[in-house]
C-alpha positions in Angstrom: 2.3 9.6 10.8 0.8 6.9 8.6 -2.6 5.3 9.5 -1.3 2.0 8.1 2.0 0.4 9.3 4.6 0.7 6.5 6.1 -2.7 7.2 2.8 -4.5 7.0 1.9 -2.5 3.9 5.0 -3.5 2.1 4.5 -7.2 2.9 0.8 -7.3 1.8 1.5 -5.2 -1.3 4.1 -7.7 -2.5 1.7 -10.6 -1.9 -1.2 -8.9 -3.8 1.1 -7.8 -6.6 2.3 -11.4 -7.0 -1.3 -12.7 -6.7 -3.0 -10.3 -9.1 -0.5 -8.1 -10.9 0.9 -10.2 -13.7 -2.4 -11.9 -14.4 -4.4 -8.7 -14.7 -1.8 -7.1 -17.0 -1.9 -10.1 -19.3 -5.7 -10.1 -19.7 -6.1 -6.3 -19.7 -8.0 -5.2 -22.8 -6.0 -3.4 -25.5 -8.4 -0.4 -25.6 -5.9 2.3 -24.6 -2.3 3.2 -25.4 -1.7 3.8 -21.7 0.4 1.1 -20.1 -1.9 -1.1 -18.0 0.8 -1.5 -15.4 -0.1 2.0 -14.2 -3.8 1.1 -13.5 -3.1 -2.4 -12.1 -0.3 -1.6 -9.7 -1.9 1.7 -8.5 -5.2 -0.1 -7.7 -3.3 -2.9 -6.0 -1.6 -0.3 -3.8 -4.9 1.3 -2.9 -6.5 -2.1 -2.2 -3.6 -2.9 0.1 -4.1 0.3 2.0 -7.8 -0.3 2.5 -7.4 -3.9 3.5 -5.0 -3.0 6.2 -7.1 0.0 7.3 -10.2 -2.2 7.6 -8.2 -5.0 9.4 -7.1 -2.5 12.0 -10.7 -1.2 12.4 -12.0 -4.8 13.0 -9.3 -5.3 15.6 -10.1 -2.0 17.3 -13.9 -2.5 17.3 -13.9 -6.2 17.8 -15.6 -6.9 14.5 -15.8 -10.4 13.1 -17.3 -9.8 9.6 -15.3 -8.1 6.9 -16.6 -4.6 6.0 -18.9 -4.0 3.1 -18.3 -1.2 0.6 -19.6 0.8 -2.4 -17.2 2.3 -4.8 -18.9 5.4 -6.3 -17.6 6.3 -9.8 -15.7 3.0 -9.9 -14.2 3.5 -13.4 -12.4 0.4 -14.7 -13.7 -1.6 -11.6 -10.4 -3.1 -10.7 -10.4 -1.8 -7.1 -13.9 -3.4 -6.6 -12.6 -6.7 -8.0 -9.5 -6.8 -5.8 -11.5 -6.0 -2.6 -14.2 -8.5 -3.5 -11.6 -11.2 -4.2 -10.1 -10.5 -0.7 -13.5 -11.3 0.9 -15.1 -7.9 1.3 -18.7 -7.8 0.1 -19.3 -4.8 -2.1 -20.0 -3.3 -5.5 -19.0 -0.5 -7.8 -21.3 2.0 -9.6 -20.4 4.1 -12.5 -22.4 6.0 -15.1 -20.5 4.2 -17.9 -19.6 0.6 -18.4 -15.9 0.0 -19.2 -14.5 -2.7 -21.4 -12.5 -4.1 -18.4 -15.7 -5.0 -16.6 -16.0 -8.2 -18.7 -12.8 -9.7 -17.5 -13.6 -9.9 -13.8 -16.3 -12.6 -13.7 -19.7 -12.7 -11.8 -18.2 -12.4 -8.3 -17.4 -8.7 -9.0 -20.5 -6.7 -8.8 -20.5 -3.6 -11.1 -23.5 -1.5 -11.9 -23.9 0.9 -14.8 -26.0 3.7 -13.3 -26.0 7.5 -13.0 -25.4 8.7 -9.5 -27.2 11.9 -8.6 -27.0 13.1 -4.9 -30.5 12.8 -3.5 -32.5 11.1 -0.8 -32.9 8.1 -3.0 -29.1 7.7 -3.4 -28.1 6.5 0.1 -26.4 3.3 1.2 -27.2 2.5 4.8 -26.6 -1.3 4.4 -22.9 -0.7 3.5 -20.1 0.1 5.9 -17.8 2.2 3.7 -18.2 4.5 0.7 -15.1 4.8 -1.6 -14.3 7.7 -4.0 -11.2 6.8 -5.9 -10.6 9.7 -8.4 -14.3 10.2 -8.4 -14.2 13.7 -9.8 -17.6 15.5 -9.5 -18.7 13.0 -6.9 -15.8 13.6 -4.5 -17.3 16.4 -2.4 -20.6 14.6 -2.3 -19.2 11.3 -0.8 -18.9 12.6 2.8 -22.4 14.0 2.5 -23.8 10.7 1.2 -22.0 8.9 3.9 -23.3 11.2 6.6 -26.9 10.9 5.4 -26.8 7.1 4.7 -26.4 6.1 8.4 -24.6 7.1 11.6 -22.2 4.2 11.1 -21.3 4.7 7.4 -17.6 5.7 6.9 -15.8 7.0 3.8 -12.5 7.0 1.9 -11.7 9.5 -0.8 -8.7 10.0 -3.0 -9.3 13.5 -4.5 -7.9 14.2 -7.9 -9.8 16.5 -10.4 -11.1 19.5 -8.3 -14.9 19.8 -8.2 -17.3 21.7 -6.0 -20.9 20.8 -5.3 -22.1 22.9 -8.3 -19.2 22.6 -10.8 -15.5 23.2 -11.0 -13.7 24.1 -7.8 -12.3 27.6 -7.6 -9.0 28.2 -5.8 -9.4 30.5 -2.8 -5.9 30.8 -1.1 -3.2 31.7 -3.6 -0.5 31.0 -1.1 -1.1 27.3 -1.4 -1.2 25.1 -4.6 -4.5 24.4 -6.3 -4.2 20.8 -5.2 -3.6 21.7 -1.5 -6.5 24.2 -1.7 -8.8 21.4 -2.9 -7.7 18.9 -0.2 -8.4 21.5 2.4 -11.8 22.1 0.9 -12.7 18.3 0.9 -11.6 18.2 4.5 -14.0 21.1 5.3 -16.8 19.1 3.6 -16.1 16.1 5.8 -15.9 18.2 9.0 -19.2 20.0 8.1 -20.7 16.5 7.8 -19.7 15.7 11.3 -16.7 13.5 10.7 -13.3 13.6 12.3 -11.3 13.7 9.0 -7.9 12.0 8.9 -5.4 12.5 6.1 -2.8 10.1 4.8 -0.3 9.7 1.9 -0.6 6.6 -0.2 2.4 4.9 -1.7 1.2 5.1 -5.4 2.9 6.3 -8.6 0.9 9.5 -8.8 1.3 13.1 -7.7 -2.3 13.1 -6.4 -1.7 10.6 -3.6 -3.3 12.2 -0.5 -6.4 10.4 0.8 -8.9 11.5 3.4 -10.8 9.2 5.7 -13.9 9.8 7.8 -14.3 6.8 10.1 -15.5 8.5 13.3 -18.1 11.2 14.1 -17.8 14.2 16.4 -21.5 14.2 17.4 -23.9 11.9 19.0 -26.5 10.0 16.9 -29.5 11.9 18.3 -27.9 15.1 17.0 -28.1 14.0 13.4 -30.8 16.6 12.5 -28.5 19.3 13.7 -25.7 18.1 11.5 -28.1 17.8 8.5 -28.9 21.5 8.8 -25.2 22.2 9.1 -24.7 20.3 5.8 -27.5 22.2 4.1 -26.0 25.5 5.1 -22.5 24.6 4.0 -23.7 23.5 0.5 -25.9 26.6 0.1 -23.0 28.9 0.8 -20.7 27.4 -1.9 -20.3 29.4 -5.2 -22.4 28.3 -8.1 -21.4 28.1 -11.7 -23.6 29.6 -14.3 -22.3 28.2 -17.6 -23.2 29.9 -20.8 -25.5 27.6 -22.7 -24.4 26.9 -26.2 -26.0 25.0 -29.1 -25.0 21.3 -29.2 -22.9 20.2 -32.1 -24.0 17.3 -34.2 -21.5 14.9 -32.6 -23.0 15.4 -29.1 -26.6 15.3 -30.4 -26.0 12.0 -32.1 -24.5 10.5 -28.9 -27.4 11.4 -26.7 -27.4 9.4 -23.5 -30.1 6.8 -23.1 -31.9 7.3 -19.8 -35.6 6.7 -19.0 -37.5 10.0 -19.1 -41.0 10.3 -17.8 -43.1 7.1 -17.9 -41.9 6.2 -21.4 -38.7 4.8 -22.8 -37.4 7.9 -24.6 -34.0 9.3 -25.0 -32.6 11.9 -22.7 -29.2 13.5 -23.2 -29.0 15.0 -19.7 -28.8 12.5 -16.9 -29.6 15.3 -14.3 -33.2 15.3 -15.6 -33.7 11.8 -14.3 -36.0 12.0 -11.3 -35.2 10.5 -7.9 -38.1 8.1 -8.3 -36.4 6.8 -11.5 -33.1 6.5 -9.6 -34.9 4.5 -6.9 -35.9 1.9 -9.4 -32.5 1.8 -11.1 -29.9 1.8 -8.4 -30.2 -1.4 -6.4 -29.5 -1.3 -2.7 -30.3 2.4 -2.2 -32.9 3.9 0.0 -34.1 7.2 1.4 -36.6 9.0 3.4 -37.9 11.1 0.5 -37.4 11.9 -3.2 -35.8 15.3 -3.1 -32.7 16.2 -5.1 -30.1 17.9 -2.8 -29.1 20.4 -5.5 -30.5 21.1 -8.9 -27.2 22.2 -10.4 -25.3 18.9 -10.1 -24.3 17.6 -13.5 -23.3 14.0 -13.7 -21.2 13.1 -16.7 -22.8 11.6 -19.8 -23.3 7.8 -20.1 -21.6 7.8 -23.4 -18.3 9.7 -23.4 -18.1 12.3 -26.2 -14.9 11.6 -28.1 -13.3 14.8 -29.3 -10.1 14.3 -31.2 -8.6 15.1 -34.6 -9.3 11.7 -36.1 -12.9 12.7 -37.0 -11.7 15.7 -39.1 -11.0 15.4 -42.8 -7.3 15.1 -43.6 -7.5 17.9 -46.2 -9.0 20.3 -43.6 -6.3 19.5 -41.1 -3.6 19.9 -43.7 -5.1 23.3 -44.7 -5.2 24.5 -41.1 -1.6 23.4 -40.3 -0.2 24.9 -43.5 -2.0 28.2 -43.0 -0.7 28.6 -39.5 2.8 27.3 -40.5 3.0 29.9 -43.3 1.9 32.7 -41.0 4.6 31.8 -38.6 7.2 31.6 -41.3 6.1 35.1 -42.6 6.5 36.4 -39.0 10.2 35.7 -39.4 10.3 37.2 -42.9 8.7 40.5 -41.6 11.5 40.7 -39.0 14.1 40.3 -41.8 12.4 43.0 -43.9 12.8 45.4 -40.9 16.5 44.6 -41.0 16.7 45.4 -44.7 16.6 41.8 -46.1 14.0 40.8 -48.7 12.5 37.4 -48.5 9.7 35.5 -50.1 8.3 32.8 -47.9 5.7 30.2 -48.7 4.7 26.7 -47.8 5.4 24.1 -50.4 2.4 21.9 -51.5 3.2 18.2 -51.0 1.6 17.3 -54.3 4.0 19.6 -56.2 7.2 18.6 -54.4 9.9 16.5 -56.1 13.2 15.1 -54.9 15.0 17.8 -56.9 13.0 20.5 -55.1 14.1 19.1 -51.8 17.8 18.9 -52.9 17.6 22.5 -54.2 15.9 23.7 -50.9 18.5 21.9 -48.8 21.3 23.5 -50.8 19.8 27.0 -50.4 19.2 26.4 -46.7 23.0 25.7 -46.2 23.7 29.3 -47.3 21.4 30.8 -44.7 20.2 30.1 -41.2 17.2 27.7 -41.0 14.0 29.7 -40.8 12.4 28.8 -37.5 9.6 31.3 -37.9 8.2 33.8 -35.5 5.5 33.7 -32.8 1.8 34.3 -32.9 -0.8 34.8 -30.1 -3.7 32.4 -30.3 -6.1 35.4 -30.9 -4.1 36.1 -34.1 -4.3 32.5 -35.1 -8.1 32.4 -34.5 -8.6 35.5 -36.6 -7.3 33.5 -39.7 -10.4 31.3 -39.8 -14.1 31.9 -40.1 -16.6 31.2 -37.3 -18.1 28.2 -39.0 -14.8 26.4 -39.2 -13.9 27.3 -35.6 -17.3 25.9 -34.4 -16.7 22.7 -36.3 -13.3 22.3 -34.7 -14.8 22.9 -31.3 -17.4 20.2 -31.8 -15.0 17.6 -33.3 -11.7 18.0 -31.5 -12.2 20.5 -28.7 -11.1 23.6 -30.7 -8.3 25.1 -32.8 -5.8 25.2 -29.9 -6.4 21.4 -29.3 -5.7 20.7 -32.9 -2.4 22.6 -32.9 -1.4 20.9 -29.6 -2.0 17.5 -31.2 0.2 18.5 -34.1 3.3 18.7 -31.9 5.5 17.6 -34.7 4.9 21.1 -36.2 4.0 23.4 -33.4 5.0 24.3 -29.8 2.4 26.0 -27.6 3.4 27.9 -24.5 0.3 29.4 -22.9 -1.4 31.4 -25.7 1.8 31.6 -27.8 2.3 29.5 -30.9 5.7 28.7 -32.5 7.1 26.3 -35.0 8.8 23.2 -33.4 12.5 23.8 -33.8 13.9 20.3 -34.2 17.5 21.5 -34.4 17.3 22.6 -30.8 15.3 19.4 -29.9 18.2 17.3 -31.1 20.6 18.9 -28.6 18.2 18.4 -25.7 17.7 14.7 -26.6 21.4 14.1 -26.7 21.6 15.4 -23.1 18.6 13.2 -22.1 20.2 10.1 -23.6 23.5 10.8 -21.8 21.7 11.2 -18.4 19.5 8.1 -19.1 22.5 5.9 -19.9 23.9 6.6 -16.4 21.0 4.7 -14.9 22.0 1.0 -14.4 20.1 -2.1 -13.7 17.0 -1.2 -15.7 15.9 -2.8 -18.9 15.2 -0.1 -21.4 11.7 -0.2 -22.9 10.9 1.3 -26.3 8.8 4.4 -25.9 5.7 5.1 -27.9 7.6 7.6 -30.0 10.3 5.0 -30.8 7.7 2.5 -31.9 6.2 5.1 -34.3 9.4 6.3 -36.0 8.8 6.9 -39.7 5.1 6.1 -39.5 4.0 9.6 -40.7 5.5 12.2 -43.1 7.7 15.0 -41.9 5.9 18.3 -42.3 9.1 20.3 -42.5 10.5 18.1 -45.3 7.3 18.2 -47.2 6.3 21.9 -46.7 9.0 24.1 -45.1 10.9 26.1 -47.7 14.2 25.2 -46.1 13.3 21.6 -45.6 13.8 19.6 -42.4 16.7 20.7 -40.1 17.5 17.1 -39.5 19.1 14.5 -41.7 16.7 11.7 -42.9 18.4 9.1 -40.6 18.0 11.4 -37.5 14.4 12.5 -38.1 11.5 10.6 -36.4 9.3 11.3 -39.4 9.5 10.0 -43.0 11.4 12.2 -45.5 9.1 11.2 -48.4 6.6 8.3 -48.9 9.4 5.9 -49.6 10.4 5.9 -46.0 7.0 5.4 -44.5 6.4 2.4 -42.2 3.2 0.8 -41.0 1.9 2.1 -37.6 2.4 -0.6 -34.9 -0.6 -2.4 -33.6 -1.1 -2.9 -29.9 0.4 -6.3 -29.1 -2.2 -8.6 -27.5 -0.9 -10.2 -24.3 -1.3 -13.9 -23.9 -3.4 -14.9 -20.9 -1.1 -17.7 -19.9 
């Protein structure tokens, strides 16, 4: 049973979609390759739900004023903007300002502050606390609501699973990890004295279950008893003890700027900011003391550490890819030797390759099956490189495995197994997909990101594989030689008409 009437939801959603949808998509900053429609329409759907939930609450309780709110971990701030535009006084707080904040105007209140659960991080003057994909703050929001005031309510949409002290560990294997986490967040709310209700949102996401705490199961004078119950619950949760490692240069250079002590020095760990400092930074918060609720809570850094392959030298990436590619090709040759066939496999160097070489390789490949290589375990791949290089990869792009995953033109990873991407098989799969897609009618086909990037990078198999590429030039997504290369598409700026 839905807490919000479906017919009313459908009507209001269409109204808000017409009012805000197209306008927000047009002015959305081009800072990400992700389609802004996902963000915009999902937040419109969440706003629609909250507006109807609050309208029903006002009717039930005989309230005249619209409810106030605080969105903790507000991200791009769009939900705060929508609720504010619909007449609900409130604000959003996030440790990191987003580019989208600048498009909303002064009526949308967004604060760039770290949020550390403590007696100085309470919101008694606001009616509702919101946690929309709030990650590490999600289990804390019922606690903050319970300790803010007897009348404070909360709404959470759990996504990434976090516990009070770190990542959430699955306990019941009979249920999915997501269901385990939902049950845990419900337990937190119940431990805080709330009657927790659960509902399913109509949003384009697999993580669509929300939880609402809008009524208490205890009397106001029993608050001290509930507070002890909360302390006991938190203390019994498992704690993570992460192995401390030396920071890489990228992280050291991007140290987060927070006040530390009485000076104005740099601090790369927001958790070291004292509650007194929080009191002076987060407007509208209050508390009875200055104690941190747990010392192990780790808010995310103010500046997001970007770890991708773009920071690595092209020569280094090419060396790694060719080393692993050659090893996979040799895995296949070892199997042939066991069968009594002698082969001599090696990656071709792009600088030494001529058109004649490719024609000769293609002719030879017609006389034998295309070498799709063998399979290697990640531990075997790791053993090919020295520790210094592996540490550099970990700092710059998240590790060797991440680099190989990003090179999906060349490699396929299944768990800890690495193989060469067999494009001859891929072609058959795509033909089936195109056939099934063509059956859908009434939808205008949009060009995918892959289609827009056809021939914008060189084909590794054409340049390096001894048998060449298993696809013809006209059928391959990648350029068969520099002559076929096209410029990479730039994100088209939408007009704000």
